[in-house]
Structures are given as C-alpha cells and as structure tokens.
C-alpha positions as CSV (number, residue, x, y, z in Angstrom):
1,M,28.6,27.6,3.2
2,K,29.9,25.0,5.6
3,L,27.4,22.8,7.5
4,T,27.6,19.7,9.6
5,G,26.3,16.5,8.0
6,A,23.3,16.6,10.2
7,D,22.4,20.0,8.9
8,I,23.1,19.1,5.3
9,L,20.7,16.2,5.7
10,M,17.9,18.5,6.9
11,E,18.6,21.0,4.2
12,C,18.5,18.2,1.6
13,L,15.1,17.2,2.9
14,L,13.9,20.7,2.4
15,E,15.2,20.6,-1.1
16,Q,12.9,17.6,-1.6
17,D,9.9,19.5,-0.2
18,V,9.8,17.1,2.8
19,E,7.3,18.4,5.4
20,V,6.9,15.4,7.6
21,I,9.1,12.8,9.2
22,F,8.1,9.7,11.3
23,G,10.8,8.3,13.5
24,Y,12.4,7.2,16.7
25,P,15.8,8.5,18.1
26,G,18.8,6.7,19.5
27,G,22.4,7.2,20.1
28,T,23.8,7.1,16.6
29,I,21.2,9.5,15.1
30,L,21.4,12.0,17.9
31,N,23.2,14.6,15.9
32,V,20.4,14.5,13.4
33,Y,17.7,14.9,16.1
34,D,19.7,17.7,17.6
35,S,19.7,19.4,14.2
36,L,16.0,18.7,13.8
37,V,15.2,21.2,16.6
38,K,16.4,24.1,14.4
39,Y,14.1,22.9,11.6
40,K,11.0,22.2,13.6
41,D,9.1,25.2,12.1
42,R,9.6,23.7,8.6
43,I,9.6,20.0,9.1
44,R,7.2,18.2,11.5
45,H,8.5,15.2,13.3
46,Y,6.1,12.5,14.7
47,L,7.5,10.3,17.4
48,T,6.0,6.8,17.1
49,A,5.8,4.1,19.7
50,H,8.1,1.8,17.6
51,E,10.2,2.1,14.5
52,Q,7.9,-0.3,12.7
53,G,5.0,2.1,13.3
54,A,7.2,4.9,11.8
55,S,7.9,2.8,8.8
56,H,4.2,2.1,8.1
57,A,3.3,5.7,8.8
58,A,5.8,7.0,6.2
59,D,4.4,4.4,3.8
60,G,0.8,5.4,4.5
61,Y,1.7,9.0,4.0
62,A,3.4,8.2,0.6
63,R,0.5,6.1,-0.7
64,S,-2.2,8.6,0.3
65,T,-0.4,11.7,-1.0
66,G,1.7,10.5,-3.8
67,K,4.7,12.2,-2.2
68,V,7.9,10.5,-0.9
69,G,7.5,9.4,2.7
70,V,10.4,9.6,5.2
71,A,11.3,7.6,8.3
72,F,14.2,7.9,10.7
73,S,15.8,5.3,13.0
74,T,18.9,4.7,15.0
75,S,21.4,1.9,14.3
76,G,21.2,-1.8,15.3
77,P,17.7,-2.7,16.5
78,G,16.3,0.6,15.4
79,A,17.2,-0.2,11.8
80,T,16.2,-3.8,12.0
81,N,12.8,-2.7,13.4
82,L,12.3,-0.9,10.1
83,T,12.7,-4.0,8.0
84,T,9.1,-5.2,8.0
85,G,7.9,-1.7,6.9
86,V,10.7,-1.5,4.3
87,A,9.7,-4.9,2.8
88,T,6.0,-3.9,2.8
89,A,6.8,-0.7,0.9
90,Y,9.0,-2.7,-1.6
91,M,6.4,-5.3,-2.3
92,D,3.8,-2.7,-3.0
93,S,6.0,-0.2,-4.9
94,S,5.6,2.7,-2.3
95,P,8.2,5.5,-2.5
96,V,9.7,5.9,1.0
97,V,13.2,7.0,2.0
98,F,14.3,5.3,5.1
99,I,17.2,7.0,6.9
100,S,19.2,5.4,9.7
101,C,22.6,6.3,11.3
102,N,25.2,3.7,12.1
103,V,28.1,3.6,14.5
104,A,31.2,5.9,13.7
105,E,33.7,4.8,11.1
106,N,36.3,3.8,13.7
107,L,33.8,1.3,15.2
108,I,32.5,-0.3,12.0
109,G,33.3,-4.0,11.8
110,K,34.1,-4.4,15.5
111,D,30.7,-5.7,16.8
112,S,30.2,-2.4,18.5
113,F,27.2,-1.5,20.6
114,Q,24.1,-1.4,18.3
115,E,26.2,-2.0,15.2
116,V,24.6,-4.0,12.4
117,D,25.2,-4.3,8.6
118,S,22.1,-2.3,7.8
119,T,22.7,-2.0,4.1
120,G,23.3,-5.7,3.8
121,I,20.1,-6.5,5.5
122,M,18.1,-4.0,3.4
123,L,19.7,-4.9,0.1
124,P,17.0,-7.4,-1.0
125,I,14.0,-5.4,0.1
126,T,14.9,-1.9,-1.3
127,K,15.0,-0.4,-4.7
128,S,18.4,0.9,-3.9
129,N,20.4,1.6,-0.7
130,F,23.5,3.6,0.3
131,Q,26.0,3.9,3.2
132,V,27.5,7.4,3.5
133,T,31.1,7.4,4.8
134,D,32.1,10.8,3.5
135,V,30.3,14.0,4.5
136,N,31.1,15.5,1.1
137,K,29.0,12.9,-0.6
138,L,26.0,13.2,1.7
139,A,24.0,15.8,-0.3
140,D,24.4,14.0,-3.6
141,T,23.4,10.7,-2.0
142,V,20.2,12.1,-0.4
143,R,19.3,13.7,-3.8
144,K,19.9,10.5,-5.6
145,A,17.9,8.4,-3.0
146,F,14.8,10.6,-3.5
147,A,15.1,10.6,-7.2
148,I,15.3,6.8,-7.3
149,A,12.4,6.4,-4.9
150,R,10.0,8.4,-7.0
151,S,11.3,7.5,-10.5
152,G,10.0,4.7,-12.8
153,R,8.3,2.0,-10.7
154,P,8.4,3.7,-7.2
155,G,9.9,2.0,-4.2
156,P,11.8,2.3,-0.9
157,V,15.4,3.5,-0.7
158,F,17.5,3.1,2.4
159,I,20.4,5.5,3.5
160,D,22.7,4.5,6.3
161,I,24.8,7.4,7.5
162,L,27.8,6.9,9.8
163,K,27.6,8.9,13.0
164,N,30.9,10.8,12.4
165,V,29.5,12.0,9.1
166,T,26.7,13.7,10.8
167,A,29.2,15.7,13.0
168,E,31.7,16.5,10.3
169,Q,31.4,19.6,8.1
170,A,31.3,20.2,4.3
171,E,30.5,22.8,1.8
172,Y,26.8,22.9,0.9
173,E,24.6,24.9,-1.4
174,F,20.8,24.7,-1.2
175,I,19.4,23.7,-4.6
176,P,15.7,23.1,-5.0
177,R,14.8,19.8,-6.5
178,K,13.5,21.2,-9.8
179,Q,16.9,22.9,-10.3
180,H,19.2,20.0,-9.6
181,K,20.2,19.2,-13.2
182,A,20.5,22.8,-14.3
183,A,22.7,23.7,-11.3
184,G,24.9,20.8,-11.9
185,A,24.0,19.3,-8.5
186,I,23.8,15.9,-10.0
187,S,27.1,14.1,-10.7
188,S,27.7,11.9,-13.6
189,L,27.6,8.9,-11.3
190,Y,24.2,10.1,-10.2
191,E,23.0,10.3,-13.8
192,R,24.2,6.8,-14.5
193,S,22.5,5.4,-11.4
194,L,19.2,7.0,-12.4
195,A,19.4,5.6,-15.9
196,D,18.6,2.2,-14.5
197,F,15.2,3.5,-13.3
198,K,14.3,5.7,-16.2
199,I,10.8,5.1,-17.7
200,P,11.2,3.6,-21.1
201,S,9.8,5.3,-24.2
202,I,6.5,3.8,-25.3
203,D,6.6,2.0,-28.6
204,E,3.7,3.5,-30.7
205,E,3.6,0.3,-32.8
206,D,2.8,-1.6,-29.6
207,I,0.0,0.8,-29.0
208,D,-1.4,0.3,-32.5
209,K,-1.2,-3.4,-32.2
210,L,-3.3,-3.4,-29.0
211,V,-5.9,-1.1,-30.6
212,D,-6.2,-3.6,-33.4
213,M,-6.6,-6.5,-30.9
214,I,-9.3,-4.6,-29.1
215,R,-11.2,-4.0,-32.3
216,E,-11.1,-7.7,-33.2
217,S,-12.2,-8.8,-29.7
218,E,-15.8,-9.9,-28.9
219,K,-15.2,-10.6,-25.2
220,P,-12.6,-8.3,-23.8
221,M,-11.8,-7.9,-20.1
222,L,-9.6,-5.5,-18.1
223,I,-7.7,-5.9,-14.9
224,C,-6.9,-2.8,-12.9
225,G,-3.7,-3.3,-10.8
226,G,-1.6,-1.3,-8.4
227,G,0.3,0.3,-11.2
228,V,-2.8,2.3,-12.1
229,V,-2.9,3.6,-8.5
230,R,0.8,4.4,-8.3
231,S,0.6,6.3,-11.7
232,R,-2.6,8.2,-10.5
233,A,-4.0,7.0,-13.9
234,H,-7.6,6.4,-12.5
235,K,-9.2,8.8,-14.9
236,E,-7.4,7.4,-17.9
237,F,-8.2,3.8,-16.9
238,E,-11.9,4.5,-16.5
239,A,-12.0,6.3,-19.8
240,F,-10.3,3.3,-21.4
241,C,-12.7,0.9,-19.8
242,N,-15.7,2.9,-21.0
243,L,-14.3,3.1,-24.5
244,V,-13.6,-0.7,-24.7
245,D,-17.0,-1.3,-23.0
246,A,-15.5,-4.2,-21.1
247,P,-15.9,-5.6,-17.6
248,A,-13.1,-4.6,-15.4
249,A,-11.8,-6.5,-12.3
250,I,-9.7,-4.9,-9.6
251,T,-6.8,-6.5,-7.7
252,V,-6.2,-5.9,-4.0
253,M,-3.6,-3.2,-4.9
254,G,-5.8,-1.8,-7.7
255,G,-8.4,-0.4,-5.2
256,G,-9.1,3.2,-6.2
257,G,-7.5,2.7,-9.7
258,M,-11.1,2.7,-11.0
259,N,-14.3,4.0,-9.4
260,G,-15.8,0.9,-7.6
261,R,-19.3,2.2,-8.5
262,N,-18.6,2.3,-12.3
263,P,-21.2,-0.2,-13.9
264,H,-18.3,-1.9,-15.7
265,T,-16.7,-3.0,-12.4
266,T,-16.9,-6.7,-11.5
267,G,-15.1,-6.3,-8.2
268,M,-12.0,-8.1,-6.9
269,I,-10.4,-10.9,-8.9
270,G,-8.5,-14.0,-7.7
271,M,-8.6,-16.1,-4.5
272,H,-11.4,-14.1,-3.0
273,G,-12.6,-12.5,-6.2
274,S,-16.2,-12.2,-7.1
275,Q,-17.8,-14.9,-9.3
276,A,-18.3,-12.2,-12.0
277,S,-14.6,-11.3,-12.1
278,N,-13.3,-14.9,-12.0
279,I,-15.8,-16.3,-14.6
280,A,-15.2,-13.3,-16.9
281,C,-11.4,-14.0,-16.7
282,D,-12.1,-17.6,-17.6
283,N,-14.3,-16.8,-20.6
284,C,-12.9,-13.7,-22.1
285,D,-11.0,-13.7,-25.5
286,L,-8.8,-10.7,-24.7
287,L,-7.4,-9.9,-21.2
288,I,-5.7,-6.6,-20.7
289,A,-3.9,-6.2,-17.4
290,V,-2.7,-2.8,-16.4
291,G,0.0,-2.5,-13.7
292,C,-0.8,-6.0,-12.4
293,R,1.9,-8.5,-11.3
294,F,-0.2,-11.6,-11.9
295,S,0.6,-12.8,-8.4
296,D,-0.3,-16.2,-7.0
297,R,-3.4,-14.6,-5.4
298,V,-4.7,-13.6,-8.9
299,A,-3.3,-16.1,-11.3
300,L,-3.8,-19.0,-8.9
301,D,-3.0,-21.7,-11.6
302,P,-0.9,-20.0,-14.2
303,A,-1.3,-22.9,-16.6
304,S,-5.1,-22.5,-16.9
305,F,-5.3,-18.8,-16.2
306,A,-7.4,-16.9,-18.9
307,K,-6.8,-19.9,-21.1
308,Q,-9.3,-18.8,-23.8
309,A,-7.8,-15.3,-24.1
310,K,-5.0,-13.4,-25.7
311,I,-3.2,-11.9,-22.7
312,V,-1.8,-8.3,-22.9
313,H,0.3,-6.9,-20.0
314,I,0.9,-3.1,-19.6
315,D,3.6,-2.4,-17.0
316,I,6.3,0.1,-16.3
317,D,8.7,-2.6,-15.1
318,R,10.0,-4.8,-17.9
319,S,11.0,-7.5,-15.3
320,E,7.4,-8.2,-14.6
321,I,6.7,-9.2,-18.2
322,N,6.3,-12.9,-18.7
323,K,7.5,-13.5,-15.1
324,N,4.3,-15.2,-13.8
325,I,2.1,-15.4,-16.9
326,M,3.2,-15.6,-20.5
327,T,1.7,-12.8,-22.6
328,D,0.7,-12.6,-26.2
329,H,1.5,-8.9,-26.3
330,H,2.9,-6.4,-23.9
331,I,3.5,-2.6,-23.6
332,I,6.3,-1.2,-21.4
333,G,5.6,2.2,-20.0
334,D,3.9,4.3,-17.4
335,A,0.2,3.3,-17.1
336,K,-1.1,6.9,-17.4
337,E,0.8,7.7,-20.6
338,V,0.0,4.3,-22.2
339,L,-3.7,4.7,-21.5
340,R,-3.7,8.2,-22.7
341,M,-2.2,7.1,-26.0
342,L,-4.7,4.2,-26.3
343,N,-7.6,6.5,-25.6
344,E,-6.5,8.9,-28.4
345,R,-6.5,6.1,-30.9
346,L,-9.5,3.9,-29.9
347,E,-13.0,4.5,-31.1
348,Q,-16.0,3.5,-28.9
349,Q,-16.6,-0.2,-28.7
350,S,-19.8,-2.1,-27.8
351,H,-20.0,-5.5,-26.0
352,T,-23.6,-5.6,-24.6
353,E,-24.1,-9.4,-24.8
354,W,-20.7,-10.2,-23.3
355,K,-21.4,-7.8,-20.3
356,K,-24.9,-9.3,-19.9
357,F,-23.3,-12.7,-19.5
358,V,-20.6,-11.5,-17.1
359,F,-23.0,-9.4,-14.8
360,S,-25.4,-12.4,-14.6
361,H,-23.0,-13.6,-12.0
362,P,-22.7,-11.9,-8.5
363,T,-20.2,-9.1,-8.0
364,E,-20.6,-9.2,-4.2
365,T,-21.3,-11.8,-1.6
366,V,-24.7,-11.9,0.2
367,Y,-24.5,-12.7,3.9
368,D,-27.2,-14.0,6.2
369,D,-28.3,-11.8,9.1
370,G,-25.7,-12.0,11.9
371,G,-28.2,-12.8,14.7
372,D,-26.4,-12.1,18.0
373,T,-23.4,-10.8,16.2
374,L,-22.7,-8.6,13.2
375,N,-21.9,-9.9,9.8
376,P,-19.1,-8.3,7.8
377,K,-21.2,-6.8,5.1
378,Q,-23.4,-5.2,7.7
379,V,-20.3,-3.6,9.2
380,C,-18.9,-2.4,5.9
381,D,-22.3,-1.1,4.6
382,T,-23.0,0.8,7.8
383,I,-19.5,2.4,7.8
384,A,-19.9,3.3,4.1
385,R,-23.3,4.9,4.7
386,L,-22.2,7.0,7.7
387,V,-18.7,8.3,6.8
388,P,-17.9,10.7,4.0
389,Q,-17.7,9.1,0.5
390,D,-14.0,10.2,0.1
391,T,-12.9,8.6,3.4
392,I,-9.5,7.1,3.3
393,V,-9.4,3.4,4.4
394,A,-6.3,1.8,5.9
395,T,-6.5,-1.9,6.6
396,D,-4.4,-4.5,8.3
397,V,-4.2,-8.0,6.8
398,G,-6.7,-10.9,7.0
399,Q,-10.4,-11.5,6.6
400,H,-11.3,-7.9,7.4
401,Q,-9.0,-6.8,4.6
402,M,-10.8,-8.9,2.1
403,W,-14.3,-7.8,3.4
404,A,-13.3,-4.2,3.1
405,I,-12.0,-4.5,-0.4
406,Q,-15.1,-6.6,-1.4
407,H,-17.7,-4.2,0.0
408,F,-16.2,-0.7,0.0
409,H,-16.3,1.0,-3.4
410,F,-13.0,3.0,-3.7
411,E,-13.0,6.0,-6.0
412,Y,-9.5,7.5,-6.3
413,P,-5.9,6.4,-5.8
414,G,-4.7,6.5,-2.2
415,Q,-8.2,6.0,-0.8
416,L,-7.4,2.3,0.0
417,I,-4.1,1.8,1.8
418,T,-3.4,-1.9,2.4
419,S,-0.5,-4.3,2.5
420,G,-1.1,-6.5,-0.6
421,G,2.2,-8.1,-1.6
422,F,3.8,-8.6,1.8
423,G,0.6,-9.2,3.7
424,T,1.8,-7.3,6.8
425,M,-0.3,-7.8,9.9
426,G,-0.1,-4.7,12.1
427,F,0.4,-2.4,9.0
428,G,-2.9,-0.5,9.3
429,L,-2.7,1.8,12.3
430,G,0.7,3.3,11.4
431,A,-0.5,3.6,7.8
432,A,-3.7,5.3,8.9
433,I,-1.7,7.8,11.1
434,G,0.5,8.6,8.0
435,A,-2.5,9.0,5.8
436,K,-4.3,11.4,8.2
437,V,-1.1,13.5,8.7
438,G,-0.8,13.8,4.9
439,N,-4.6,14.4,4.4
440,P,-5.7,16.4,7.5
441,D,-9.0,17.5,5.8
442,K,-10.2,13.9,5.1
443,T,-11.7,11.3,7.4
444,V,-9.4,8.3,7.8
445,I,-10.5,5.0,9.2
446,H,-8.5,2.0,10.2
447,V,-10.0,-1.4,9.5
448,A,-8.4,-4.2,11.6
449,G,-8.9,-7.7,12.8
450,D,-8.4,-8.6,16.5
451,G,-5.2,-10.5,15.6
452,S,-3.7,-7.8,13.5
453,F,-4.6,-5.0,15.9
454,R,-2.7,-6.7,18.8
455,M,0.5,-6.4,16.8
456,N,0.9,-2.6,16.6
457,C,-1.9,-1.2,18.9
458,N,0.9,0.6,20.8
459,E,0.6,3.3,18.1
460,L,-2.7,4.4,19.8
461,C,-0.4,6.5,21.9
462,T,0.9,8.3,18.8
463,E,-2.7,8.8,17.7
464,Q,-3.7,10.3,21.0
465,Y,-0.6,12.5,21.7
466,Y,-0.8,14.2,18.3
467,N,-4.6,14.4,18.3
468,I,-4.9,12.4,15.1
469,P,-8.6,11.5,14.9
470,I,-8.6,8.0,13.4
471,I,-11.6,5.6,13.9
472,T,-10.4,2.0,14.2
473,F,-13.0,-0.6,13.4
474,I,-12.0,-4.1,14.8
475,F,-13.6,-7.0,13.1
476,D,-13.5,-9.0,16.3
477,N,-14.1,-12.8,15.8
478,R,-11.7,-13.8,18.6
479,T,-9.5,-15.8,16.2
480,L,-6.8,-15.5,13.5
481,G,-9.7,-15.5,11.1
482,M,-8.1,-16.1,7.8
483,V,-5.9,-18.9,9.2
484,R,-8.9,-20.5,10.9
485,Q,-10.8,-20.3,7.6
486,W,-8.1,-22.4,6.0
487,Q,-8.1,-24.8,8.9
488,N,-11.8,-25.1,8.6
489,L,-11.8,-25.8,4.9
490,I,-8.5,-27.5,4.3
491,Y,-7.1,-28.8,7.6
492,K,-10.1,-30.8,8.9
493,K,-11.1,-28.2,11.5
494,N,-7.8,-28.7,13.4
495,F,-7.7,-25.2,14.9
496,S,-4.1,-25.2,16.0
497,E,-3.1,-22.0,17.8
498,T,-5.5,-19.7,16.1
499,T,-8.1,-19.1,18.8
500,L,-7.6,-15.7,20.5
501,D,-9.5,-16.3,23.8
502,R,-7.5,-13.8,25.7
503,G,-7.0,-10.1,26.4
504,P,-6.9,-7.3,26.0
505,D,-10.3,-5.7,26.4
506,F,-10.1,-3.4,23.4
507,V,-12.4,-0.8,24.9
508,K,-10.4,-0.6,28.1
509,L,-7.2,-0.5,26.0
510,A,-8.5,2.5,24.0
511,E,-9.4,4.2,27.2
512,A,-6.0,3.5,28.8
513,Y,-4.5,5.5,25.9
514,G,-6.9,8.4,26.4
515,L,-9.2,7.4,23.5
516,R,-12.9,6.5,23.3
517,G,-13.9,2.9,23.0
518,F,-17.1,1.2,22.0
519,R,-18.2,-2.5,21.8
520,V,-21.0,-3.3,19.4
521,N,-23.0,-6.5,18.7
522,N,-25.7,-5.2,16.3
523,Q,-26.2,-2.7,13.6
524,K,-28.1,-0.2,15.7
525,D,-25.3,0.1,18.3
526,L,-22.8,0.2,15.5
527,E,-24.6,3.2,13.9
528,K,-24.7,5.0,17.2
529,A,-21.0,4.4,17.9
530,I,-20.0,5.7,14.4
531,V,-22.1,8.8,14.8
532,E,-20.6,9.5,18.2
533,A,-17.1,8.8,17.0
534,M,-17.6,11.2,14.0
535,E,-19.0,14.0,16.2
536,S,-16.3,13.7,18.8
537,G,-13.5,14.6,16.4
538,E,-11.3,12.3,18.5
539,G,-9.6,9.0,18.0
540,C,-11.9,6.1,18.7
541,V,-11.8,2.3,18.7
542,I,-15.0,0.4,17.8
543,D,-14.9,-3.3,18.6
544,C,-17.4,-5.0,16.3
545,M,-18.3,-8.5,17.4
546,L,-18.5,-11.2,14.7
547,D,-19.0,-14.9,14.7
548,I,-15.8,-16.9,15.1
549,D,-16.6,-19.0,12.0
550,E,-17.5,-16.1,9.7
551,M,-15.7,-16.7,6.4
552,V,-14.6,-14.6,3.4
553,R,-16.6,-15.8,0.4
554,P,-16.0,-16.7,-2.4
555,M,-12.8,-18.6,-2.0
556,V,-10.6,-20.4,-4.6
557,G,-7.9,-22.6,-3.1
558,G,-4.3,-21.8,-3.9
559,G,-3.1,-23.4,-7.1
560,S,-6.7,-24.1,-8.3
561,H,-8.5,-23.1,-11.4
562,I,-9.9,-19.6,-11.0
563,T,-13.5,-20.7,-11.1
564,D,-13.1,-23.6,-8.8
565,F,-14.9,-22.0,-6.0
566,M,-14.9,-23.8,-2.6
567,R,-18.2,-24.7,-1.0
568,I,-18.5,-22.6,2.1
C-alpha cells in the first residue's frame, strides 16, 4: 500500500515494537506530528520542556528497560538541543534512535530558516547516522537504524529526514522486526552495514586460557563494568565471582552489574573508589575486567595500574582492547556469553586469606554526624531504608552522584541510571522520567545536586503534567560541590565562581510546578518527608541541606597512583 513518509515512519516504529516517544515538535517535523495523531492509541508521546530533556528521557527509558529509546526533534536548534543527550548516550553505550526532520530538499544548503548540517554535527557522537532524501529508502533506513542501535555494543543512531520526504508517498509493507530477514526486508547494503556491528564469535581457546590463569592465581580480582549491565549479565557475573572466590570492584557504569550486597563486593573503584577496591587492585596477581573501558577515572595512572597483576580484558568492542591499558590476555565477545562459557569450565576456587586481606580495608566511608545539617551517608541510608529495595535511582553528576554510588547497593541492571562517560549535569530528571515511563510499577527517585538540578529543572512540568511520581532528592550544599572540592584540595581554596548563593527556592519552585516540596535539615525531618512523599503518590522535591564543604571521600588525584589517597 502507498503511504506518506510520515506514516511510513510511524509504521516502522510499530515494527520495532516502539510504545513510547519523547519529543518536541517544530516546523520541519510537523508532518510526523500530524501523523502521530492517528497512532496515539498505539504509541504514547511525551512532550518535554526541552529537546535535551527528551533526549535524556529516551536514554533513561532505554537503560532501565533494555529496549531502544526514541526521541523526536525538529531541525536547527531542535536538533542541536539533542546533542548533549546524544553524546551522553554514546559515551555510555545506550541504545537510542534520535529522529529529526530537516528543511526540504530544495532548501538544503541555502542557509534556510532552521537549517543545520545535523548529520555532520552528530557524526562523532553516534554509532551511525543517516540523512533520508528518498521516501523509498525511508523504511529500510529506519529498520537499519534500530538494528545498529541494539546490535553489538549498543549506542545511539541519528536519522535526519528531509521535510519533503515526510509528505511524499511510497509503497510500504508492514513487516514485524523478527521477520525482516525472512521477508527480504533487509537489503544487501543493510546486511553489509550491520556486519560492522556484528558480535564476534568467541574463541574457545581464549576461554580455556583464562580458566588456566584463574587456576594458577592466588590473588585474583574482578572489575564489573558497564558492559555487564548492558548485556544484562548480572547473574552470570555474580556466579563467576562466587566461583573464582575473588573480591569484585564496580565501576560507576557497572552499578547493578553485580549485587552490591554480595560479600565479595568491595564497592566502587578508581578516583573515588573504596580503599578495599583500590588496594586490592594494587596487590592482586590477576585482574579480570569485564565490560570496563579502563577510563582515566579508573586507571588514573596507566603506567602503575595493577602493576603486580596479569591483566585480562573481556569486552564486546575490539577497539577498547589495549586502548588505555595494555593487557596480558583478552577475550572479545558479549559479556553474558563469555561468562556463561567460563562458568561451565571453571571449578570452585578458594581464596580465603586473600579476601581477608582485602576486606580488612574499608568498603565504605564513615562520616561524622552532620550537626545542623545532614551528611551524605545519612541521606543515602535513610532513603535506602524507606524506599523499596528495587527502586530505580537516576542521578545527575557531581558529589551526590558519587555518594549515591558509594552508599546505595544496586542489585540489577538498569537500577542505577547515571551519566558516567560524559558526566552530564542535568541528566537525572529527564532520565528519571524515562525510567518511570518504562517501569510504571517501580519506584523511581532522582538524586541531584543543587547545581545540576538548576540545569534541567524545567522538566518538573513534564513530571507534573503526565503525573509521573518521581521523588527528587537535592543534595543541597549551595555550591558546585565537586568543583569546590578540587578547589579546596588542589587550588588553595580559591573558590572561583562555584558558590551558588542565589535562587531559586527549590521548595517554592516545586510548588510553582504543582508538585510538593520539602526542606530538611536533619534525619527526623528527612524520614517524615520521604514517608509523606511515598504516601502521596505524587511528584515531590526534597531539598536536603548539607554543609558547603562536605567532600566525597576517599579521593585519589587525577594521574596519581590508585592508592595515593588524599588527606581529606
């Protein structure tokens, strides 16, 4: 049958089992939004306050559900407003398809109103991107984009559709995603493109070699990275950890890749890693990192990182191997399948004395009583005690992010949603909205700092309008806390442009958006606010007052040896 390009796009989204879109309309994408009306019973659209909010919501939806997220925008500033969210998804390997419409073909290259080279801008921050200039190629392009986003190492894909393409007609046949190959809906070009992202076959000799290395090791250690989360390999990783009987550290992106309450867990590793994690890394004789990029926040000084150990890297992306840290052995493949094969071959190991040494060092920071203000562990412990154990936590970026990861114990993939690679302030509220939309039966909380919250607090209107009951906890120290911490420790207390002695009043701001607001200075008031927020079933903002000089502890300076903890 013949359909317009706009209708073909909507039908292709149905092929991909898309149920939710986050977006913001504009002139060039109006044909698509006009078509959307006909599909409103099958695809729900959430109008956000800003395209960046839509991008983060689609990302949060993808991370929490394991499905591909979708965000719409118009051309020009609409598309460029997506870029921070696109880069965030790219750095953390989140599968999102971003769809924008550009000016008509006869206006391209003429500096037309709201024209921009969207695909050029998106090129370095996407897994792949496309500009559709022919309506006959639209369906194949959309199918390809979704396949690329979810295949191999996941990531964002951008589609730019010219406005005239959305109005023109072409023949279209609805083909469910699972039938694409059998029905010949995938062209040879499509097949060749996907070959670049195909998961490689796992070399069984590589598996056997690692099993032998584990058997010979007396002080093994594991690192759980974001690849374990993306692969939903948490059960396999935990079984592997128990078999190896090794301490296991967790990266920022690895939260939920292993149960944080497992007795083998040493907590976070790296710049703000626990003493147990960092000291174990420095003393182990075999380090096995699964789905970990060895970023500069983990391998702070590559030359001295795990210097006593043989280093093994398991990753789906060959380009990550030996990029930051040279390995003694590596296995290319999907974490879930690699771990399954290892678990089948490996017998139970025992490393009691090694674990005793590692766990003689703290896995969490102990804080003094906050006095007239709360301390971060009080806030985290109180939240954890009063919300359901399977609560999804979306964070912004800064001190509050580190405190949340240090003190919450995540149990499953998608429970922690945070911007690790790009470090995007303002990520959390949009991401929390997406997570709650994708998981309506779970409690979702948003952990923010007062600096981050200012950046995208406009999405409170989205939360209120669609009755999305998110509880936002602001760790309010009236400063850009992480930057101030560096200024305190490294820049001789020169607090240049980091003090936030200004509005808004977050309680009044919440109320202005039709939400409930609380300000708390002590644990008793915090407990009361959480109970009221949970019972209300509405969106709430809880402003938690912290001391301006509260710091994330421990801390290792950038480029330093992993056990060179600063005195704080």
